[in-house]
N, C-alpha and C positions, 0 to 999 in steps of 0.2 A: 456914754459912760454915766452911770448914776451919780447923784450928788455924794452919797456916802463913799462910793468907790473913789471918786475924784479927790475927796478930802483925805481918804486913806492913802492914796498915792502920794499926796503932798506930805503927809506925815511920814511915810516911808522914806521919802527923800531926805528929810531932816534926820531920821534915824540912821540912814546910811552915812551921812556926812559926819555924824557924831558916834562912829562905831567904837564904843567902849563897852566892855561887858564885865559882869560879875559872875564868877564861877558859882554854879548851883542855881542860877536864875536865868530864865528865858524871858523873852518879850513876845507877846502875841498881840497883833493889831487886827481888829475885825471891823470891816466896813460893810454895812448891809442897807439895802433899800428894797422894801417889799419882799420879794422872794429870791433876790439875787444879791451877790456880794463878793467880797475878796477877803482873804485872810493872809497874814504873813507872820511866820514864826522865825525868831532869831535866837540862837543859843551859842554859848562857847563850844567850839569843836571838842574840847576836852570832855565836856559833859555829854556830848552825843556819841563819841566813839573812843575817847581816852587819850587824845593828844591833839596838839594845835599846829603842828608843822606838817609838811608834806610827808606822806607815808614812806617809810624806809624799807619795810619788809613786806612779803606777801601776806602775812597775817594782819599787818596794819592796813594794807589795801583792802583786804577782805572785811575788816571791821568798819572801815570808812564806807565802803560800797554798801554794806548791809544797812547802815544807818541812813544813807542817802536813798536807798531803795525803799526803806520803810516810809520815809517822808514822801517819796513820789507816789507810792501806792496806798498809803494808809492814812491819808488826811482825815477821812470820815471816822476813823477809829481814834484819832488823837483829839479832834474837836468834834464833840458829839451833839448833833441836833436831834430834837424830838423825832422819833421814827415816823410819827403821823404827818410830819411836814413833807416827807418824801424828798429829802435833800440829797444831792450829789455833790461831793467835794472832790474836785479834780485838780491835780497839780499843774501849775503854770510853769514854774521853774523851781529847781532845787540845786543848791551848790554850796561852795565854801568860799568865803571872802577872807583872803589872807591879809591881816593887818600889819602893823609895824612889828618888827622883831618876830617873836614866836606866837603872837596872838592871832587866832583865826576864829571866825564865826561861821556857823552853818545857818543857812536860810532855806525856808520853803515858802513858796507863794502858791495859794490855791484859789480857784474860782468856786463859788458856791451857787448852785441852782436848785431851788426848792419848788415843789408843786404848789405850796401854799405860803403866804407871807409868814415871816419868822417872828414878827412883833409879839411880845408877851409870852413867848415860849423860851424856857431856860436852855442855855447852851452849857454842856458839861465838858469835862476834859479827862484825858487819859495819857497825858504827855509824860508824867513821872512814871507811870506804869511801864511805858515803852522805853523810856530813857531814865533809869533810876537816879542818875547823878543830877538830874534837873529837879531840884527840890521845890522851887517857887517859879510861878509863871505870872509875870506882870501883864495883865490883860487890859487893853484899851479898846472899848467898843464904841463905834459911832454908827447910828442908824437913823432912819427917818422917824423913829419913835423914841429914841433914847441916846444918851451919851453917858458912858459910865466907865469907871476904871476900878479894877479890883486885883488884889494879889491872891492867887490860888496856890495853896500850899499842899503838896502831895496829892493833887487832883481833887481836893475837897473844896467844893463850892461851885457855883454856877454864876453866869452873867445872864441878864435878861434884857433883850433889846426892846 
Protein backbone atom coordinates (compact mmCIF):
# COMPACT_ATOMS: atom_id res chain seq x y z
CA UNK A 1 0.00 0.00 0.00
CA UNK A 2 1.39 3.41 -0.93
CA UNK A 3 2.11 6.02 1.74
CA UNK A 4 -0.70 8.35 0.65
CA UNK A 5 -3.20 5.48 0.62
CA UNK A 6 -2.05 4.31 4.06
CA UNK A 7 -2.48 7.80 5.48
CA UNK A 8 -5.87 8.10 3.78
CA UNK A 9 -7.00 4.82 5.29
CA UNK A 10 -6.00 6.16 8.72
CA UNK A 11 -7.93 9.37 8.09
CA UNK A 12 -10.95 7.37 6.95
CA UNK A 13 -10.95 5.46 10.23
CA UNK A 14 -11.09 8.74 12.15
CA UNK A 15 -13.90 9.95 9.90
CA UNK A 16 -15.93 6.77 10.46
CA UNK A 17 -15.53 7.03 14.23
CA UNK A 18 -16.78 10.63 14.17
CA UNK A 19 -19.69 10.08 11.77
CA UNK A 20 -21.49 13.40 12.01
CA UNK A 21 -22.77 15.17 8.98
CA UNK A 22 -24.12 18.47 7.77
CA UNK A 23 -26.91 18.43 5.23
CA UNK A 24 -25.85 19.90 1.91
CA UNK A 25 -22.19 19.03 2.52
CA UNK A 26 -20.20 15.97 1.49
CA UNK A 27 -16.67 15.01 2.48
CA UNK A 28 -14.18 13.77 -0.10
CA UNK A 29 -10.82 12.30 0.91
CA UNK A 30 -8.24 11.73 -1.83
CA UNK A 31 -4.95 9.89 -1.30
CA UNK A 32 -2.54 9.66 -4.27
CA UNK A 33 0.97 8.45 -4.83
CA UNK A 34 2.38 8.64 -8.32
CA UNK A 35 -0.27 7.24 -10.64
CA UNK A 36 -2.35 5.35 -8.06
CA UNK A 37 -4.58 6.19 -5.15
CA UNK A 38 -7.84 5.94 -3.26
CA UNK A 39 -10.83 8.20 -2.90
CA UNK A 40 -13.67 8.17 -0.37
CA UNK A 41 -16.88 10.19 -0.57
CA UNK A 42 -19.31 10.54 2.33
CA UNK A 43 -22.57 12.44 2.28
CA UNK A 44 -25.86 12.50 4.18
CA UNK A 45 -28.24 9.94 2.69
CA UNK A 46 -30.93 12.63 2.51
CA UNK A 47 -28.72 14.63 0.10
CA UNK A 48 -28.07 11.59 -2.06
CA UNK A 49 -31.57 10.13 -2.40
CA UNK A 50 -34.00 12.07 -0.21
CA UNK A 51 -34.26 10.25 3.15
CA UNK A 52 -32.05 8.83 5.91
CA UNK A 53 -33.95 5.81 7.15
CA UNK A 54 -34.41 2.42 5.56
CA UNK A 55 -36.54 2.67 2.40
CA UNK A 56 -40.23 2.01 3.05
CA UNK A 57 -41.67 1.90 -0.45
CA UNK A 58 -40.69 0.56 -3.86
CA UNK A 59 -40.15 4.15 -5.05
CA UNK A 60 -37.75 4.83 -2.15
CA UNK A 61 -35.85 1.59 -2.85
CA UNK A 62 -35.57 2.64 -6.50
CA UNK A 63 -34.21 6.09 -5.55
CA UNK A 64 -31.70 4.59 -3.11
CA UNK A 65 -30.57 1.93 -5.59
CA UNK A 66 -30.18 4.52 -8.38
CA UNK A 67 -27.92 6.69 -6.19
CA UNK A 68 -25.80 3.74 -5.05
CA UNK A 69 -25.51 2.45 -8.63
CA UNK A 70 -24.39 5.87 -9.83
CA UNK A 71 -21.67 5.84 -7.15
CA UNK A 72 -20.60 2.28 -8.07
CA UNK A 73 -20.34 2.96 -11.79
CA UNK A 74 -19.75 6.71 -12.08
CA UNK A 75 -16.72 7.51 -9.94
CA UNK A 76 -14.80 8.90 -12.92
CA UNK A 77 -17.67 11.26 -13.76
CA UNK A 78 -17.90 12.56 -10.18
CA UNK A 79 -14.15 13.02 -9.55
CA UNK A 80 -12.61 14.17 -12.82
CA UNK A 81 -8.97 13.59 -13.63
CA UNK A 82 -7.32 15.13 -16.69
CA UNK A 83 -8.13 12.83 -19.63
CA UNK A 84 -4.46 12.87 -20.71
CA UNK A 85 -3.58 10.97 -17.51
CA UNK A 86 -5.56 7.92 -18.60
CA UNK A 87 -7.13 7.35 -15.19
CA UNK A 88 -9.55 4.59 -14.25
CA UNK A 89 -11.68 5.11 -11.16
CA UNK A 90 -13.15 1.81 -9.95
CA UNK A 91 -15.48 1.35 -6.97
CA UNK A 92 -14.16 -0.67 -4.03
CA UNK A 93 -17.30 -0.41 -1.97
CA UNK A 94 -20.48 1.64 -1.85
CA UNK A 95 -23.09 1.57 0.88
CA UNK A 96 -25.10 3.21 3.61
CA UNK A 97 -24.01 3.63 7.23
CA UNK A 98 -26.97 3.96 9.55
CA UNK A 99 -26.11 6.20 12.49
CA UNK A 100 -27.98 6.99 15.65
CA UNK A 101 -31.66 7.70 15.27
CA UNK A 102 -32.58 8.71 11.78
CA UNK A 103 -29.16 9.81 10.54
CA UNK A 104 -27.52 7.83 7.76
CA UNK A 105 -24.56 8.48 5.49
CA UNK A 106 -23.82 7.17 2.05
CA UNK A 107 -20.22 6.28 1.30
CA UNK A 108 -18.30 5.36 -1.82
CA UNK A 109 -14.69 4.19 -1.94
CA UNK A 110 -12.82 4.09 -5.24
CA UNK A 111 -9.39 2.98 -6.38
CA UNK A 112 -7.61 5.17 -8.90
CA UNK A 113 -5.13 3.86 -11.46
CA UNK A 114 -3.67 6.27 -14.01
CA UNK A 115 -1.27 5.73 -16.90
CA UNK A 116 0.74 8.79 -15.83
CA UNK A 117 1.51 10.41 -12.45
CA UNK A 118 -1.20 12.79 -11.27
CA UNK A 119 1.09 15.42 -9.64
CA UNK A 120 0.50 18.96 -10.88
CA UNK A 121 -2.70 18.12 -12.79
CA UNK A 122 -6.01 19.57 -11.57
CA UNK A 123 -8.79 17.31 -10.31
CA UNK A 124 -12.32 18.59 -10.94
CA UNK A 125 -15.70 17.57 -9.61
CA UNK A 126 -19.27 16.91 -10.77
CA UNK A 127 -20.80 15.71 -7.51
CA UNK A 128 -23.38 18.52 -7.21
CA UNK A 129 -24.38 18.00 -10.83
CA UNK A 130 -25.14 14.33 -10.10
CA UNK A 131 -26.58 14.94 -6.62
CA UNK A 132 -28.07 18.48 -6.58
CA UNK A 133 -28.70 18.53 -2.82
CA UNK A 134 -24.94 18.33 -2.23
CA UNK A 135 -24.03 22.02 -2.34
CA UNK A 136 -20.52 21.85 -0.87
CA UNK A 137 -17.81 19.23 -0.90
CA UNK A 138 -15.06 19.45 1.68
CA UNK A 139 -12.03 17.97 -0.10
CA UNK A 140 -8.89 16.79 1.67
CA UNK A 141 -6.08 15.69 -0.64
CA UNK A 142 -2.89 13.96 0.40
CA UNK A 143 -0.32 12.96 -2.19
CA UNK A 144 3.40 12.46 -2.56
CA UNK A 145 3.59 16.02 -3.93
CA UNK A 146 0.93 17.97 -2.01
CA UNK A 147 -1.34 18.17 0.98
CA UNK A 148 -4.31 20.48 0.60
CA UNK A 149 -7.87 21.07 1.65
CA UNK A 150 -10.54 23.02 -0.12
CA UNK A 151 -14.30 23.46 -0.08
CA UNK A 152 -15.80 23.06 -3.54
CA UNK A 153 -19.14 24.83 -3.96
CA UNK A 154 -21.48 23.53 -6.68
CA UNK A 155 -18.57 21.80 -8.44
CA UNK A 156 -16.71 25.10 -8.97
CA UNK A 157 -13.03 24.69 -8.29
CA UNK A 158 -10.28 22.11 -8.48
CA UNK A 159 -7.57 20.63 -6.27
CA UNK A 160 -4.06 20.06 -7.54
CA UNK A 161 -1.85 17.30 -6.14
